[in-house]
N, CA, C and O atoms as CSV, one atom per row, in Angstrom:
chain,resi,resn,atom,element,x,y,z
A,1,MET,N,N,94.082,25.170,-57.173
A,1,MET,CA,C,94.637,24.128,-58.027
A,1,MET,C,C,94.452,22.778,-57.334
A,1,MET,O,O,95.080,22.517,-56.308
A,2,THR,N,N,93.615,21.942,-57.875
A,2,THR,CA,C,93.390,20.606,-57.338
A,2,THR,C,C,94.645,19.760,-57.516
A,2,THR,O,O,95.303,19.815,-58.555
A,3,ILE,N,N,94.963,18.985,-56.497
A,3,ILE,CA,C,96.082,18.045,-56.602
A,3,ILE,C,C,95.614,16.661,-56.181
A,3,ILE,O,O,94.652,16.507,-55.428
A,4,PHE,N,N,96.316,15.667,-56.684
A,4,PHE,CA,C,96.048,14.279,-56.335
A,4,PHE,C,C,97.334,13.645,-55.839
A,4,PHE,O,O,98.398,13.834,-56.428
A,5,VAL,N,N,97.232,12.898,-54.762
A,5,VAL,CA,C,98.329,12.049,-54.315
A,5,VAL,C,C,97.981,10.655,-54.819
A,5,VAL,O,O,96.959,10.082,-54.442
A,6,VAL,N,N,98.843,10.120,-55.673
A,6,VAL,CA,C,98.596,8.827,-56.307
A,6,VAL,C,C,99.632,7.846,-55.760
A,6,VAL,O,O,100.833,8.005,-55.977
A,7,GLU,N,N,99.149,6.842,-55.057
A,7,GLU,CA,C,100.025,5.838,-54.451
A,7,GLU,C,C,99.759,4.487,-55.104
A,7,GLU,O,O,98.610,4.077,-55.263
A,8,THR,N,N,100.838,3.801,-55.480
A,8,THR,CA,C,100.735,2.490,-56.106
A,8,THR,C,C,101.491,1.481,-55.259
A,8,THR,O,O,102.619,1.735,-54.835
A,9,VAL,N,N,100.862,0.327,-55.012
A,9,VAL,CA,C,101.513,-0.759,-54.279
A,9,VAL,C,C,101.178,-2.083,-54.945
A,9,VAL,O,O,100.134,-2.225,-55.583
A,10,VAL,N,N,102.066,-3.042,-54.792
A,10,VAL,CA,C,101.791,-4.411,-55.201
A,10,VAL,C,C,101.654,-5.217,-53.921
A,10,VAL,O,O,102.565,-5.266,-53.094
A,11,VAL,N,N,100.500,-5.844,-53.776
A,11,VAL,CA,C,100.197,-6.611,-52.572
A,11,VAL,C,C,100.706,-8.034,-52.743
A,11,VAL,O,O,100.582,-8.625,-53.816
A,12,LYS,N,N,101.283,-8.579,-51.670
A,12,LYS,CA,C,101.736,-9.969,-51.705
A,12,LYS,C,C,100.540,-10.856,-52.048
A,12,LYS,O,O,99.444,-10.633,-51.533
A,13,PRO,N,N,100.733,-11.854,-52.905
A,13,PRO,CA,C,99.606,-12.678,-53.361
A,13,PRO,C,C,98.767,-13.271,-52.219
A,13,PRO,O,O,97.542,-13.337,-52.323
A,14,GLU,N,N,99.401,-13.687,-51.165
A,14,GLU,CA,C,98.673,-14.316,-50.055
A,14,GLU,C,C,98.030,-13.293,-49.112
A,14,GLU,O,O,97.367,-13.682,-48.151
A,15,LYS,N,N,98.214,-12.004,-49.366
A,15,LYS,CA,C,97.723,-10.955,-48.466
A,15,LYS,C,C,96.587,-10.110,-49.049
A,15,LYS,O,O,96.193,-9.113,-48.444
A,16,HIS,N,N,96.055,-10.493,-50.216
A,16,HIS,CA,C,95.027,-9.671,-50.858
A,16,HIS,C,C,93.786,-9.487,-49.980
A,16,HIS,O,O,93.272,-8.373,-49.872
A,17,GLU,N,N,93.305,-10.545,-49.362
A,17,GLU,CA,C,92.101,-10.421,-48.531
A,17,GLU,C,C,92.348,-9.540,-47.317
A,17,GLU,O,O,91.511,-8.709,-46.966
A,18,GLU,N,N,93.503,-9.722,-46.673
A,18,GLU,CA,C,93.844,-8.884,-45.516
A,18,GLU,C,C,93.992,-7.420,-45.934
A,18,GLU,O,O,93.587,-6.517,-45.202
A,19,PHE,N,N,94.572,-7.192,-47.110
A,19,PHE,CA,C,94.723,-5.841,-47.625
A,19,PHE,C,C,93.352,-5.196,-47.833
A,19,PHE,O,O,93.139,-4.053,-47.427
A,20,LYS,N,N,92.428,-5.916,-48.458
A,20,LYS,CA,C,91.087,-5.382,-48.690
A,20,LYS,C,C,90.393,-5.047,-47.371
A,20,LYS,O,O,89.742,-4.009,-47.251
A,21,LEU,N,N,90.535,-5.924,-46.391
A,21,LEU,CA,C,89.940,-5.653,-45.073
A,21,LEU,C,C,90.544,-4.408,-44.438
A,21,LEU,O,O,89.832,-3.605,-43.835
A,22,LEU,N,N,91.852,-4.251,-44.572
A,22,LEU,CA,C,92.503,-3.061,-44.035
A,22,LEU,C,C,92.001,-1.806,-44.741
A,22,LEU,O,O,91.750,-0.793,-44.088
A,23,MET,N,N,91.852,-1.854,-46.046
A,23,MET,CA,C,91.366,-0.686,-46.779
A,23,MET,C,C,89.928,-0.342,-46.375
A,23,MET,O,O,89.557,0.831,-46.347
A,24,GLN,N,N,89.121,-1.355,-46.066
A,24,GLN,CA,C,87.771,-1.102,-45.561
A,24,GLN,C,C,87.828,-0.427,-44.193
A,24,GLN,O,O,87.032,0.465,-43.901
A,25,ARG,N,N,88.783,-0.861,-43.351
A,25,ARG,CA,C,88.971,-0.215,-42.046
A,25,ARG,C,C,89.409,1.230,-42.205
A,25,ARG,O,O,88.944,2.104,-41.473
A,26,VAL,N,N,90.305,1.490,-43.160
A,26,VAL,CA,C,90.752,2.862,-43.412
A,26,VAL,C,C,89.564,3.722,-43.832
A,26,VAL,O,O,89.403,4.839,-43.341
A,27,LEU,N,N,88.737,3.213,-44.730
A,27,LEU,CA,C,87.564,3.959,-45.175
A,27,LEU,C,C,86.617,4.239,-44.005
A,27,LEU,O,O,86.121,5.356,-43.860
A,28,LYS,N,N,86.374,3.244,-43.188
A,28,LYS,CA,C,85.505,3.421,-42.017
A,28,LYS,C,C,86.110,4.439,-41.048
A,28,LYS,O,O,85.401,5.292,-40.513
A,29,TYR,N,N,87.412,4.346,-40.829
A,29,TYR,CA,C,88.092,5.283,-39.925
A,29,TYR,C,C,87.996,6.707,-40.471
A,29,TYR,O,O,87.789,7.664,-39.725
A,30,LYS,N,N,88.152,6.822,-41.779
A,30,LYS,CA,C,88.028,8.134,-42.433
A,30,LYS,C,C,86.629,8.709,-42.208
A,30,LYS,O,O,86.485,9.897,-41.918
A,31,GLN,N,N,85.609,7.876,-42.340
A,31,GLN,CA,C,84.230,8.326,-42.144
A,31,GLN,C,C,83.940,8.670,-40.683
A,31,GLN,O,O,83.190,9.604,-40.399
A,32,GLU,N,N,84.527,7.923,-39.770
A,32,GLU,CA,C,84.289,8.135,-38.332
A,32,GLU,C,C,85.095,9.293,-37.761
A,32,GLU,O,O,84.802,9.763,-36.661
A,33,ASN,N,N,86.099,9.757,-38.484
A,33,ASN,CA,C,86.984,10.832,-38.019
A,33,ASN,C,C,87.071,11.946,-39.067
A,33,ASN,O,O,88.148,12.218,-39.596
A,34,PRO,N,N,85.958,12.579,-39.360
A,34,PRO,CA,C,85.956,13.576,-40.442
A,34,PRO,C,C,86.888,14.752,-40.191
A,34,PRO,O,O,87.398,15.338,-41.145
A,35,GLU,N,N,87.123,15.111,-38.939
A,35,GLU,CA,C,88.013,16.239,-38.648
A,35,GLU,C,C,89.451,15.926,-39.081
A,35,GLU,O,O,90.174,16.803,-39.554
A,36,LEU,N,N,89.841,14.681,-38.914
A,36,LEU,CA,C,91.198,14.271,-39.288
A,36,LEU,C,C,91.406,14.368,-40.807
A,36,LEU,O,O,92.511,14.641,-41.274
A,37,PHE,N,N,90.341,14.142,-41.558
A,37,PHE,CA,C,90.448,14.076,-43.018
A,37,PHE,C,C,89.657,15.181,-43.716
A,37,PHE,O,O,89.303,15.034,-44.886
A,38,LYS,N,N,89.379,16.270,-43.030
A,38,LYS,CA,C,88.498,17.290,-43.613
A,38,LYS,C,C,89.081,17.931,-44.872
A,38,LYS,O,O,88.325,18.451,-45.693
A,39,GLU,N,N,90.382,17.909,-45.043
A,39,GLU,CA,C,91.000,18.485,-46.248
A,39,GLU,C,C,90.898,17.558,-47.463
A,39,GLU,O,O,91.135,17.993,-48.590
A,40,VAL,N,N,90.551,16.300,-47.249
A,40,VAL,CA,C,90.460,15.336,-48.344
A,40,VAL,C,C,89.149,15.552,-49.094
A,40,VAL,O,O,88.067,15.402,-48.526
A,41,LYS,N,N,89.256,15.906,-50.374
A,41,LYS,CA,C,88.050,16.110,-51.189
A,41,LYS,C,C,87.462,14.771,-51.623
A,41,LYS,O,O,86.242,14.609,-51.663
A,42,SER,N,N,88.334,13.805,-51.950
A,42,SER,CA,C,87.871,12.468,-52.321
A,42,SER,C,C,89.013,11.476,-52.155
A,42,SER,O,O,90.189,11.840,-52.122
A,43,TRP,N,N,88.622,10.206,-52.051
A,43,TRP,CA,C,89.607,9.120,-51.970
A,43,TRP,C,C,89.036,7.930,-52.719
A,43,TRP,O,O,87.893,7.529,-52.497
A,44,LYS,N,N,89.835,7.377,-53.597
A,44,LYS,CA,C,89.429,6.210,-54.382
A,44,LYS,C,C,90.541,5.173,-54.340
A,44,LYS,O,O,91.723,5.508,-54.268
A,45,LEU,N,N,90.136,3.901,-54.386
A,45,LEU,CA,C,91.091,2.797,-54.456
A,45,LEU,C,C,90.749,1.974,-55.685
A,45,LEU,O,O,89.604,1.564,-55.878
A,46,PHE,N,N,91.761,1.737,-56.515
A,46,PHE,CA,C,91.582,0.992,-57.754
A,46,PHE,C,C,92.531,-0.201,-57.766
A,46,PHE,O,O,93.563,-0.199,-57.096
A,47,ARG,N,N,92.163,-1.215,-58.537
A,47,ARG,CA,C,93.076,-2.326,-58.802
A,47,ARG,C,C,93.405,-2.286,-60.280
A,47,ARG,O,O,92.513,-2.339,-61.126
A,48,GLN,N,N,94.679,-2.193,-60.587
A,48,GLN,CA,C,95.118,-2.108,-61.976
A,48,GLN,C,C,94.927,-3.471,-62.633
A,48,GLN,O,O,95.353,-4.495,-62.099
A,49,MET,N,N,94.286,-3.470,-63.794
A,49,MET,CA,C,93.973,-4.731,-64.463
A,49,MET,C,C,94.900,-5.036,-65.640
A,49,MET,O,O,95.258,-6.193,-65.861
A,50,PHE,N,N,95.292,-4.003,-66.398
A,50,PHE,CA,C,96.128,-4.207,-67.584
A,50,PHE,C,C,97.196,-3.127,-67.620
A,50,PHE,O,O,97.031,-2.055,-67.038
A,51,GLY,N,N,98.296,-3.419,-68.310
A,51,GLY,CA,C,99.358,-2.429,-68.468
A,51,GLY,C,C,100.086,-2.174,-67.161
A,51,GLY,O,O,99.672,-2.642,-66.101
A,52,GLY,N,N,101.156,-1.438,-67.249
A,52,GLY,CA,C,101.921,-1.096,-66.048
A,52,GLY,C,C,102.208,-2.327,-65.215
A,52,GLY,O,O,102.807,-3.288,-65.699
A,53,THR,N,N,101.785,-2.297,-63.973
A,53,THR,CA,C,101.961,-3.426,-63.065
A,53,THR,C,C,100.587,-4.036,-62.813
A,53,THR,O,O,99.903,-3.656,-61.863
A,54,ALA,N,N,100.183,-4.976,-63.655
A,54,ALA,CA,C,98.876,-5.606,-63.498
A,54,ALA,C,C,98.773,-6.210,-62.102
A,54,ALA,O,O,99.697,-6.878,-61.637
A,55,GLY,N,N,97.652,-5.974,-61.441
A,55,GLY,CA,C,97.450,-6.483,-60.091
A,55,GLY,C,C,97.839,-5.492,-59.014
A,55,GLY,O,O,97.604,-5.741,-57.831
A,56,ALA,N,N,98.426,-4.378,-59.399
A,56,ALA,CA,C,98.783,-3.358,-58.413
A,56,ALA,C,C,97.525,-2.631,-57.949
A,56,ALA,O,O,96.523,-2.587,-58.664
A,57,TYR,N,N,97.584,-2.073,-56.771
A,57,TYR,CA,C,96.511,-1.229,-56.260
A,57,TYR,C,C,96.965,0.221,-56.339
A,57,TYR,O,O,98.120,0.543,-56.059
A,58,VAL,N,N,96.037,1.087,-56.724
A,58,VAL,CA,C,96.330,2.506,-56.848
A,58,VAL,C,C,95.305,3.265,-56.021
A,58,VAL,O,O,94.100,3.124,-56.231
A,59,SER,N,N,95.787,4.071,-55.078
A,59,SER,CA,C,94.869,4.929,-54.328
A,59,SER,C,C,95.103,6.370,-54.757
A,59,SER,O,O,96.232,6.797,-54.999
A,60,MET,N,N,93.994,7.105,-54.842
A,60,MET,CA,C,94.063,8.509,-55.258
A,60,MET,C,C,93.373,9.358,-54.195
A,60,MET,O,O,92.181,9.205,-53.929
A,61,TRP,N,N,94.144,10.249,-53.598
A,61,TRP,CA,C,93.648,11.189,-52.603
A,61,TRP,C,C,93.586,12.560,-53.261
A,61,TRP,O,O,94.591,13.033,-53.791
A,62,GLU,N,N,92.442,13.198,-53.238
A,62,GLU,CA,C,92.272,14.504,-53.867
A,62,GLU,C,C,92.240,15.596,-52.796
A,62,GLU,O,O,91.564,15.472,-51.775
A,63,PHE,N,N,92.992,16.668,-53.060
A,63,PHE,CA,C,93.061,17.830,-52.169
A,63,PHE,C,C,92.870,19.097,-52.993
A,63,PHE,O,O,93.118,19.112,-54.199
A,64,GLU,N,N,92.435,20.141,-52.338
A,64,GLU,CA,C,92.255,21.424,-53.021
A,64,GLU,C,C,93.599,22.032,-53.421
A,64,GLU,O,O,93.717,22.650,-54.479
A,65,ASN,N,N,94.624,21.849,-52.558
A,65,ASN,CA,C,95.934,22.449,-52.812
A,65,ASN,C,C,96.982,21.775,-51.924
A,65,ASN,O,O,96.650,20.929,-51.094
A,66,LEU,N,N,98.246,22.157,-52.105
A,66,LEU,CA,C,99.335,21.562,-51.315
A,66,LEU,C,C,99.225,21.891,-49.828
A,66,LEU,O,O,99.602,21.080,-48.982
A,67,THR,N,N,98.717,23.059,-49.513
A,67,THR,CA,C,98.558,23.435,-48.105
A,67,THR,C,C,97.612,22.466,-47.400
A,67,THR,O,O,97.889,22.031,-46.282
A,68,ASP,N,N,96.499,22.128,-48.046
A,68,ASP,CA,C,95.560,21.173,-47.454
A,68,ASP,C,C,96.196,19.799,-47.305
A,68,ASP,O,O,95.980,19.121,-46.300
A,69,LEU,N,N,96.974,19.386,-48.289
A,69,LEU,CA,C,97.685,18.110,-48.203
A,69,LEU,C,C,98.609,18.107,-46.989
A,69,LEU,O,O,98.608,17.152,-46.212
A,70,GLU,N,N,99.389,19.158,-46.824
A,70,GLU,CA,C,100.322,19.241,-45.698
A,70,GLU,C,C,99.591,19.232,-44.364
A,70,GLU,O,O,100.051,18.592,-43.419
A,71,LYS,N,N,98.464,19.926,-44.266
A,71,LYS,CA,C,97.666,19.919,-43.023
A,71,LYS,C,C,97.192,18.505,-42.696
A,71,LYS,O,O,97.297,18.045,-41.559
A,72,CYS,N,N,96.673,17.835,-43.710
A,72,CYS,CA,C,96.162,16.478,-43.507
A,72,CYS,C,C,97.287,15.534,-43.079
A,72,CYS,O,O,97.133,14.776,-42.122
A,73,TRP,N,N,98.399,15.580,-43.778
A,73,TRP,CA,C,99.529,14.716,-43.422
A,73,TRP,C,C,100.032,14.992,-42.007
A,73,TRP,O,O,100.395,14.060,-41.290
A,74,ALA,N,N,100.057,16.251,-41.599
A,74,ALA,CA,C,100.511,16.591,-40.243
A,74,ALA,C,C,99.595,15.952,-39.203
A,74,ALA,O,O,100.066,15.437,-38.189
A,75,LYS,N,N,98.287,15.985,-39.455
A,75,LYS,CA,C,97.344,15.367,-38.521
A,75,LYS,C,C,97.473,13.845,-38.524
A,75,LYS,O,O,97.430,13.208,-37.472
A,76,GLU,N,N,97.631,13.272,-39.713
A,76,GLU,CA,C,97.794,11.819,-39.820
A,76,GLU,C,C,99.048,11.352,-39.078
A,76,GLU,O,O,99.034,10.312,-38.420
A,77,ASP,N,N,100.120,12.119,-39.186
A,77,ASP,CA,C,101.373,11.760,-38.510
A,77,ASP,C,C,101.210,11.682,-36.999
A,77,ASP,O,O,101.908,10.914,-36.336
A,78,LYS,N,N,100.295,12.471,-36.452
A,78,LYS,CA,C,100.072,12.500,-35.006
A,78,LYS,C,C,99.016,11.494,-34.536
A,78,LYS,O,O,98.868,11.258,-33.337
A,79,ASP,N,N,98.297,10.914,-35.473
A,79,ASP,CA,C,97.195,10.016,-35.130
A,79,ASP,C,C,97.699,8.578,-34.997
A,79,ASP,O,O,98.093,7.960,-35.986
A,80,LYS,N,N,97.685,8.054,-33.786
A,80,LYS,CA,C,98.258,6.728,-33.528
A,80,LYS,C,C,97.524,5.610,-34.253
A,80,LYS,O,O,98.159,4.683,-34.755
A,81,GLU,N,N,96.207,5.680,-34.318
A,81,GLU,CA,C,95.435,4.623,-34.987
A,81,GLU,C,C,95.716,4.613,-36.489
A,81,GLU,O,O,95.882,3.549,-37.086
A,82,PHE,N,N,95.769,5.791,-37.094
A,82,PHE,CA,C,96.062,5.848,-38.524
A,82,PHE,C,C,97.480,5.333,-38.789
A,82,PHE,O,O,97.701,4.612,-39.762
A,83,GLN,N,N,98.430,5.691,-37.944
A,83,GLN,CA,C,99.806,5.212,-38.110
A,83,GLN,C,C,99.890,3.695,-37.949
A,83,GLN,O,O,100.679,3.036,-38.627
A,84,LYS,N,N,99.077,3.148,-37.054
A,84,LYS,CA,C,99.035,1.693,-36.873
A,84,LYS,C,C,98.556,1.011,-38.155
A,84,LYS,O,O,99.117,-0.005,-38.566
A,85,MET,N,N,97.521,1.568,-38.787
A,85,MET,CA,C,97.023,0.994,-40.036
A,85,MET,C,C,98.081,1.106,-41.139
A,85,MET,O,O,98.232,0.201,-41.959
A,86,HIS,N,N,98.804,2.216,-41.147
A,86,HIS,CA,C,99.868,2.383,-42.142
A,86,HIS,C,C,100.953,1.319,-41.953
A,86,HIS,O,O,101.461,0.773,-42.932
A,87,GLN,N,N,101.303,1.030,-40.721
A,87,GLN,CA,C,102.306,-0.007,-40.456
A,87,GLN,C,C,101.805,-1.380,-40.893
A,87,GLN,O,O,102.578,-2.186,-41.410
A,88,GLU,N,N,100.520,-1.652,-40.689
A,88,GLU,CA,C,99.936,-2.908,-41.163
A,88,GLU,C,C,100.051,-3.014,-42.674
A,88,GLU,O,O,100.387,-4.071,-43.209
A,89,LEU,N,N,99.769,-1.907,-43.361
A,89,LEU,CA,C,99.855,-1.891,-44.815
A,89,LEU,C,C,101.236,-2.335,-45.283
A,89,LEU,O,O,101.355,-3.101,-46.239
A,90,LEU,N,N,102.256,-1.863,-44.624
A,90,LEU,CA,C,103.622,-2.206,-45.024
A,90,LEU,C,C,103.885,-3.707,-44.939
A,90,LEU,O,O,104.743,-4.225,-45.653
A,91,GLN,N,N,103.154,-4.407,-44.072
A,91,GLN,CA,C,103.305,-5.863,-43.940
A,91,GLN,C,C,102.696,-6.612,-45.129
A,91,GLN,O,O,103.069,-7.752,-45.403
A,92,PHE,N,N,101.751,-5.962,-45.838
A,92,PHE,CA,C,101.009,-6.630,-46.903
A,92,PHE,C,C,101.587,-6.423,-48.297
A,92,PHE,O,O,101.222,-7.147,-49.223
A,93,ILE,N,N,102.471,-5.461,-48.464
A,93,ILE,CA,C,102.943,-5.139,-49.812
A,93,ILE,C,C,104.304,-5.769,-50.095
A,93,ILE,O,O,105.106,-6.024,-49.196
A,94,GLU,N,N,104.525,-6.006,-51.381
A,94,GLU,CA,C,105.823,-6.524,-51.808
A,94,GLU,C,C,106.882,-5.453,-51.531
A,94,GLU,O,O,106.647,-4.272,-51.784
A,95,PRO,N,N,108.038,-5.858,-51.016
A,95,PRO,CA,C,109.082,-4.868,-50.724
A,95,PRO,C,C,109.429,-4.031,-51.951
A,95,PRO,O,O,109.482,-4.534,-53.073
A,96,ALA,N,N,109.657,-2.780,-51.716
A,96,ALA,CA,C,110.110,-1.818,-52.735
A,96,ALA,C,C,109.090,-1.574,-53.853
A,96,ALA,O,O,109.474,-1.165,-54.949
A,97,THR,N,N,107.804,-1.815,-53.599
A,97,THR,CA,C,106.806,-1.558,-54.647
A,97,THR,C,C,105.966,-0.325,-54.358
A,97,THR,O,O,105.145,0.061,-55.190
A,98,PHE,N,N,106.147,0.303,-53.204
A,98,PHE,CA,C,105.380,1.514,-52.900
A,98,PHE,C,C,105.913,2.661,-53.750
A,98,PHE,O,O,107.111,2.943,-53.762
A,99,PHE,N,N,105.003,3.309,-54.455
A,99,PHE,CA,C,105.381,4.420,-55.332
A,99,PHE,C,C,104.348,5.513,-55.157
A,99,PHE,O,O,103.148,5.243,-55.206
A,100,MET,N,N,104.801,6.762,-54.950
A,100,MET,CA,C,103.881,7.873,-54.764
A,100,MET,C,C,104.238,9.014,-55.705
A,100,MET,O,O,105.407,9.341,-55.911
A,101,GLU,N,N,103.186,9.609,-56.270
A,101,GLU,CA,C,103.329,10.788,-57.117
A,101,GLU,C,C,102.315,11.812,-56.649
A,101,GLU,O,O,101.282,11.460,-56.079
A,102,ILE,N,N,102.612,13.080,-56.890
A,102,ILE,CA,C,101.651,14.142,-56.633
A,102,ILE,C,C,101.380,14.802,-57.977
A,102,ILE,O,O,102.283,15.316,-58.637
A,103,TRP,N,N,100.103,14.773,-58.361
A,103,TRP,CA,C,99.684,15.334,-59.643
A,103,TRP,C,C,98.922,16.621,-59.394
A,103,TRP,O,O,98.153,16.711,-58.437
A,104,ALA,N,N,99.126,17.621,-60.244
A,104,ALA,CA,C,98.392,18.879,-60.169
A,104,ALA,C,C,97.529,19.004,-61.422
A,104,ALA,O,O,97.910,18.558,-62.504
A,105,SER,N,N,96.361,19.621,-61.253
A,105,SER,CA,C,95.502,19.824,-62.415
A,105,SER,C,C,96.224,20.730,-63.418
A,105,SER,O,O,96.902,21.682,-63.031
A,106,ALA,N,N,96.073,20.426,-64.687
A,106,ALA,CA,C,96.782,21.168,-65.731
A,106,ALA,C,C,95.952,22.308,-66.296
A,106,ALA,O,O,96.506,23.274,-66.820
A,107,ILE,N,N,94.661,22.213,-66.202
A,107,ILE,CA,C,93.789,23.246,-66.750
A,107,ILE,C,C,92.806,23.688,-65.683
A,107,ILE,O,O,91.973,24.559,-65.933
């Protein structure tokens, strides 16, 4: 059963460029450390244009199942560089706008 972790954030208006640079670093880090992210089937970053919270960013992480998600998160929790990038992210987003959902395939 494929699952997606869907995270939504609103970036502070003055931090959009720094946020984009950080997301590029995350992508590069993901590519340079395939063992850390081997359970991730795909990762996409979108910017919401209409409806909901226009201007929000939505990232979608795809996993084969919850077990793979838990393995990946356990490794990320132990990785100091990844945790550093996560802390940077928190500096760029509007307070209380981080929202996460886990979606499972229906069919």
